[in-house]
C-alpha positions in Angstrom: 27.0 -18.8 -5.8 24.6 -17.9 -3.0 26.0 -16.6 0.3 25.5 -18.9 3.3 26.2 -18.3 7.0 29.0 -20.3 8.5 28.2 -22.6 11.4 29.7 -20.3 14.0 27.9 -17.2 12.7 24.6 -19.1 12.5 25.0 -20.4 16.0 25.8 -16.9 17.3 22.7 -15.4 15.5 20.4 -18.2 16.8 21.7 -17.5 20.3 21.1 -13.8 20.0 17.4 -13.9 19.2 14.4 -15.7 20.8 12.7 -16.1 17.4 13.6 -18.5 14.6 16.4 -18.3 12.1 15.7 -19.9 8.7 18.5 -20.6 6.3 18.6 -22.4 2.9 19.4 -25.6 4.7 16.0 -25.6 6.5 12.8 -27.2 5.3 10.9 -24.0 6.0 13.1 -21.9 3.8 11.2 -22.0 0.5 8.0 -20.8 2.2 9.8 -18.4 4.4 11.6 -16.6 1.5 8.4 -16.0 -0.5 6.8 -12.6 -0.7 3.4 -11.5 -2.0 4.6 -10.6 -5.5 5.2 -13.9 -7.2 7.5 -12.1 -9.7 10.1 -11.7 -7.0 12.5 -14.7 -6.6 15.3 -13.9 -4.1 17.4 -16.1 -1.8 18.4 -14.5 1.5 21.3 -15.9 3.4 19.1 -16.0 6.4 15.6 -15.0 7.5 15.3 -13.8 11.1 11.8 -14.4 12.3 11.8 -11.9 15.2 9.6 -12.4 18.2 10.5 -9.2 20.0 11.9 -5.7 19.5 15.1 -7.0 21.2 15.3 -9.7 18.4 15.0 -7.0 15.8 17.9 -5.1 17.4 20.0 -8.2 17.6 19.4 -9.2 14.0 20.2 -5.7 12.8 23.4 -5.6 14.8 24.5 -9.0 13.4 23.8 -8.0 9.8 25.7 -4.7 10.2 28.7 -6.3 12.0 29.0 -8.8 9.1 28.2 -6.4 6.3 25.1 -8.2 5.1 22.5 -6.2 3.2 19.3 -5.9 5.2 15.7 -6.2 4.1 12.7 -5.6 6.5 9.5 -7.6 6.1 6.2 -7.2 7.7 3.3 -8.1 5.3 5.7 -8.6 2.4 3.5 -6.7 -0.1 6.2 -4.4 -1.5 5.7 -4.5 -5.3 9.5 -4.2 -6.1 10.3 -6.9 -3.5 12.0 -4.5 -1.0 11.0 -7.0 1.8 13.5 -9.6 0.7 17.1 -9.6 -0.6 19.6 -11.9 -2.2 22.5 -13.0 0.0 21.4 -10.8 2.9 19.5 -10.9 6.1 15.7 -10.6 6.1 14.4 -9.1 9.4 10.9 -10.6 9.4 8.5 -8.9 11.8 5.5 -11.1 11.1 5.5 -12.6 14.6 5.4 -9.2 16.2 1.7 -8.8 15.4 -0.2 -8.3 18.6 -3.1 -5.7 18.5 -4.4 -4.2 21.7 -7.3 -1.8 21.7 -8.3 0.8 24.4 -11.9 1.6 23.5 -12.2 4.3 26.1 -9.4 6.4 24.6 -9.9 5.1 21.1 -6.4 4.0 20.8 -4.8 0.8 19.3 -1.3 -0.5 19.9 -0.3 -2.6 16.8 2.8 -4.7 16.3 5.0 -3.9 13.4 4.4 -7.3 11.8 0.6 -7.2 11.9 -1.6 -7.2 8.8 -4.8 -5.2 8.4 -7.2 -8.2 8.9 -5.7 -8.5 12.4 -6.2 -4.8 13.2 -9.7 -4.8 11.9 -10.7 -7.9 13.8 -9.5 -6.3 17.1 -10.9 -2.8 16.5 -14.3 -3.7 15.0 -15.2 -5.6 18.2 -15.4 -2.1 19.8 -17.1 -0.4 16.8 -13.9 1.4 15.9 -11.6 1.5 12.9 -8.6 3.3 11.3 -7.9 3.6 7.6 -6.4 0.3 6.3 -5.2 -0.9 2.9 -7.4 -2.2 0.1 -6.2 -5.8 0.6 -6.7 -7.4 4.0 -3.3 -9.2 4.1 -1.4 -6.0 3.5 1.2 -5.2 6.2 0.4 -2.4 8.6 4.0 -1.1 8.6 4.6 -0.7 4.9 1.2 1.0 4.3 1.6 3.4 7.3 5.2 4.4 6.6 4.4 5.2 3.0 1.2 7.2 3.7 -1.7 4.8 3.9 -4.3 5.1 1.1 -7.5 3.2 1.9 -11.3 3.1 1.8 -11.8 5.4 4.9 -9.2 8.1 4.0 -11.7 10.7 2.6 -13.6 10.8 5.9 -10.8 10.2 8.6 -7.5 10.7 6.7 -4.6 8.5 5.6 -3.3 5.8 7.9 -0.3 8.0 8.7 -2.6 10.9 9.6 -4.0 8.7 12.4 -0.6 7.6 13.7 0.1 8.9 17.3 3.5 7.3 17.9 5.8 4.6 16.6 8.6 2.6 18.2 11.6 2.7 15.8 14.8 0.7 15.9 17.4 3.0 14.3 20.4 2.0 12.3 22.7 2.2 15.3 20.5 0.0 17.4 18.7 2.6 19.5 15.1 2.1 20.3 13.2 5.4 20.2 9.5 6.3 20.5 8.7 8.9 17.8 5.7 11.2 18.2 4.8 14.9 17.9 6.6 15.6 21.2 9.5 13.2 21.0 11.8 12.7 18.0 9.4 15.0 16.2 11.5 15.2 13.0 11.7 11.4 12.8 7.9 11.2 13.4 7.3 13.7 10.5 9.6 11.6 8.2 8.1 8.2 8.9 4.6 9.5 7.9 5.1 9.1 4.2 8.9 8.7 3.9 8.8 4.9 3.9 11.2 2.6 5.6 14.2 4.8 5.1 14.8 5.8 8.7 14.5 2.6 10.8 12.5 -0.5 11.6 9.0 0.2 13.0 8.3 -2.4 15.6 5.2 -0.9 17.2 2.5 1.6 16.2 -0.1 3.6 18.2 -3.1 4.7 16.2 -6.1 6.9 16.8 -9.3 5.0 16.1 -12.7 6.3 14.9 -16.3 5.2 15.5 -17.6 3.2 12.5 -21.3 2.7 12.0 -21.9 -0.7 10.3 -23.0 -1.8 7.9 -21.2 0.3 5.3 -22.8 0.6 1.8 -20.5 -0.9 -0.8 -20.1 -2.8 -4.0 -19.6 -2.3 -7.8 -21.3 -0.8 -10.8 -20.0 -2.2 -14.1 -20.2 -0.4 -17.5 -19.5 -1.5 -21.0 -16.1 -0.4 -22.3 -17.4 1.9 -25.1 -19.1 4.1 -22.4 -15.7 5.1 -21.0 -15.4 8.7 -22.2 -18.9 9.8 -21.2 -18.7 7.8 -18.0 -15.5 9.6 -17.0 -17.0 13.0 -17.7 -19.9 12.1 -15.4 -17.5 10.7 -12.8 -15.4 13.9 -12.9 -18.6 15.8 -12.0 -19.3 13.3 -9.2 -15.8 13.7 -7.8 -16.1 17.5 -7.7 -19.0 17.3 -5.3 -18.8 13.9 -3.6 -19.3 13.9 0.2 -16.4 12.8 2.4 -18.5 9.8 3.4 -18.3 8.3 -0.1 -15.1 6.8 -1.5 -14.8 5.4 -5.0 -12.4 3.7 -7.4 -12.9 3.8 -11.1 -11.3 0.7 -12.6 -10.9 -1.0 -16.0 -10.8 -4.7 -15.6 -12.4 -8.0 -16.5 -15.8 -8.6 -14.9 -15.5 -11.2 -12.1 -17.2 -14.6 -12.3 -19.4 -13.9 -9.3 -23.1 -15.1 -9.1 -24.4 -11.6 -9.4 -22.6 -11.0 -12.7 -24.6 -12.0 -15.8 -23.1 -15.1 -17.4 -22.4 -13.4 -20.7 -20.6 -10.5 -19.0 -18.2 -12.6 -16.9 -14.5 -12.2 -17.9 -15.3 -9.4 -20.4 -13.6 -6.0 -20.0 -15.3 -2.9 -18.8 -15.2 0.1 -16.5 -16.1 -0.7 -12.9 -17.0 1.9 -10.3 -16.2 0.5 -6.8 -18.1 2.3 -4.0 -17.5 2.3 -0.3 -19.7 4.6 1.8 -20.2 5.2 5.5 -23.6 6.8 4.8 -26.0 4.9 2.5 -28.4 7.9 2.0 -25.6 10.2 0.9 -24.2 7.6 -1.4 -27.4 6.8 -3.1 -28.1 10.5 -3.7 -24.6 11.4 -5.0 -24.3 8.3 -7.2 -27.7 8.6 -8.8 -26.5 10.1 -12.1 -23.8 7.3 -12.5 -26.3 4.5 -11.6 -28.7 5.8 -14.2 -26.1 6.2 -16.9 -25.5 3.5 -19.5 -27.4 1.6 -18.2 -24.7 -0.5 -16.3 -24.2 -4.1 -17.4 -24.7 -5.0 -13.8 -24.7 -3.5 -10.3 -24.1 -4.9 -6.8 -24.4 -2.3 -4.1 -25.6 -3.4 -0.7 -25.1 -2.9 3.1 -21.9 -4.7 4.0 -19.8 -5.2 7.2 -16.5 -3.3 7.1 -14.5 -6.5 7.5 -16.1 -7.7 4.3 -15.4 -4.4 2.5 -11.7 -4.8 3.4 -11.6 -8.1 1.5 -13.3 -6.9 -1.7 -9.9 -6.9 -3.6 -8.5 -10.0 -1.9 -9.6 -12.5 -4.5 -7.9 -10.6 -7.2 -4.7 -10.2 -5.2 -3.8 -13.5 -3.6 -0.3 -14.2 -2.3 1.8 -15.2 -5.3 0.2 -12.7 -7.7 2.8 -11.8 -10.4 2.6 -8.1 -11.1 4.2 -4.9 -12.1 2.7 -1.5 -11.2 3.2 2.2 -12.2 1.2 5.1 -10.9 0.6 8.8 -11.6 -1.2 11.5 -9.6 -3.5 13.8 -11.6 -6.0 16.6 -10.8 -9.2 15.7 -12.7 -10.5 14.1 -15.9 -9.6 16.6 -18.6 -10.5 15.7 -22.1 -6.9 14.7 -22.8 -6.8 12.5 -19.8 -10.1 10.9 -20.7 -8.9 10.1 -24.2 -5.5 8.8 -22.9 -7.1 6.5 -20.4 -9.7 5.2 -22.8 -7.2 4.5 -25.5 -4.7 2.7 -23.3 -7.3 0.8 -21.3 -8.4 -0.8 -24.5 -4.9 -2.1 -25.0 -5.0 -4.0 -21.7 -3.8 -7.6 -22.2 -6.6 -10.1 -21.7 -6.4 -11.5 -18.2 -6.1 -10.2 -14.7 -4.3 -6.8 -15.5 -6.2 -3.7 -14.4 -6.3 0.1 -14.3 -7.3 1.7 -11.0 -8.1 5.3 -10.4 -8.5 6.0 -6.7 -10.5 9.1 -5.7 -8.6 11.3 -3.3 -9.7 14.6 -1.7 -11.8 14.9 1.4 -9.9 14.9 4.7 -6.7 13.9 2.9 -6.6 17.2 1.1 -7.6 19.3 4.2 -4.6 18.2 6.3 -1.7 20.7 5.8 0.8 19.6 3.2 3.8 20.2 5.4 2.4 18.3 8.4 3.7 14.9 7.2 6.2 13.7 4.6 3.4 12.3 2.4 3.4 14.1 -0.9 0.1 13.6 -2.7 -2.4 15.6 -0.8 -3.2 18.1 -3.5 -4.1 15.5 -6.1 -7.6 14.6 -7.1 -6.9 11.1 -8.3 -4.2 8.4 -8.1 -4.0 6.5 -11.3 -2.5 3.0 -11.2 -1.6 0.8 -14.1 -1.2 -2.8 -12.9 0.1 -5.5 -15.3 -0.7 -8.9 -13.9 0.1 -12.3 -15.5 -0.5 -15.9 -14.7 1.9 -17.3 -17.2 5.5 -16.1 -17.2 5.4 -16.0 -21.0 2.9 -13.0 -20.6 5.2 -11.0 -18.3 6.8 -8.8 -21.0 3.5 -7.9 -22.5 1.9 -7.0 -19.2 4.9 -5.0 -18.0 5.1 -3.1 -21.3 1.4 -2.2 -21.1 1.7 -0.8 -17.6 4.9 1.2 -18.5 3.4 2.5 -21.8 0.1 3.5 -20.0 2.1 5.4 -17.3 4.3 7.1 -19.9 1.3 8.3 -21.9 -0.3 9.7 -18.7 2.9 11.4 -17.4 2.7 14.6 -19.5 -0.9 15.1 -18.3 -0.2 14.2 -14.7 1.2 16.2 -11.7 4.6 14.5 -12.4 4.5 12.6 -9.1 3.5 9.2 -7.7 2.6 7.3 -4.6 5.8 5.5 -3.6 3.9 2.6 -2.0 2.3 1.7 -5.4 5.1 1.8 -8.0 7.6 -0.8 -9.0 10.5 1.3 -10.1 11.1 5.0 -10.1 13.9 7.4 -11.0 15.6 10.0 -8.7 13.7 12.7 -10.7 10.3 11.1 -9.9 11.3 10.8 -6.2 12.1 14.5 -6.1 8.8 15.3 -7.9 6.8 13.1 -5.6 8.0 14.8 -2.4 9.0 18.2 -3.8 12.5 19.7 -3.4 11.8 21.1 0.1 10.4 17.9 1.6 13.0 15.7 0.0 15.8 17.9 1.4 14.3 17.7 4.9 13.9 13.9 4.5 17.6 13.7 3.5 18.6 15.6 6.6 16.5 13.2 8.8 18.0 10.3 7.0 21.5 11.6 7.7 20.7 11.9 11.4 19.2 8.5 11.9 20.8 6.4 9.1 24.0 8.2 7.8 25.4 5.0 6.2 22.1 4.3 4.3 21.7 0.9 6.0 18.0 0.9 5.2 18.4 1.3 1.4 16.1 -1.4 0.1 13.2 0.9 -0.4 12.4 3.9 -2.6 15.6 5.3 -1.3 16.2 8.7 0.2 20.0 9.2 0.4 21.4 10.9 3.5 22.2 14.5 3.0 
């Protein structure tokens, strides 16, 4: 039987916050409880749609006083569904989404409930940007706290590398502003350690000039070309300029007008390109564009706002999916063979494999400067099982798990915690390293000794 709030408790909570409280008795509940991953079906006792930091503090205090489990939601894109909880309180930040830009100082203040399309709309008016996610409706908070992999990271760093400060509501209800000069240990931890340490209600980012249009699009190759394509791609990654970012994917060709009719919905290898310098991109990509030849190509000047939506159509709200990921160095012959063999087993439909090129500025920032743990990797490999019919769930999940398991002996043994559905304690330790994990556990013990914020890839307090 689901937990419900009593009338007195509900009245007290509604009186405590200026935002809206949604319970199972409200017409808005079914929509309010949904998160991006349609595979997640949980029923909170209440959803606190907070309008201010004071609301967040009040909702947190209420949940703690009444021993409710707590989930924090901004964009709601957590693959494992960490942004919702059965029989608990969801602290929903979505209404705290204001974005204010100071073009002279190249700074942006961003509410903890904002999504990346809102940030981009505000910053691009001034010709400025910061690394955002690969899907425009991804929440700023989850991406930033986990690290922040995106199209601009090779030239300007991860999202968390561009974080100047963050307002955090800690487990005991304090409101602190963490930066390099204040609460420095906490600031270090929230740049890659996820939502373990508090609720981020405000971010301040450094922005960078962006010269539009960017040069972006896709080159699509027949599946049988995979091994030789990956060898060429490995050479490309070894010398690619920072201004060029790529993703090598295995997926079904989309049904877009520029795709030949006979190729649509057929599997193959896709090279997704986003470059801030068209000349550099064309020169560095020439061997790949001439290889094959490709089944089709669509590379063109494109506004950055459009670039940020390239993956939106394949990842709408309600997508049912399961993901695993592995960091690896480069495309050795064993990795090439493993990728090619397992990609061929992909269930027909919207599942996909994605290999995100790292390096560039990500790798040049000192490893110990943030909690993020993947700077030394060359590639992040993701194995994303997606289904439209629940009857296909088991097949798609099994494919993602088996692909990841086959890659694990060849990988660095670590993963990007933002893009994985479930992980063991051993993988958590491998992903951060023993020294970082020990430091994170000490910070956790200082700011959340009771592990109130445990609905995440959890770091237990020391």
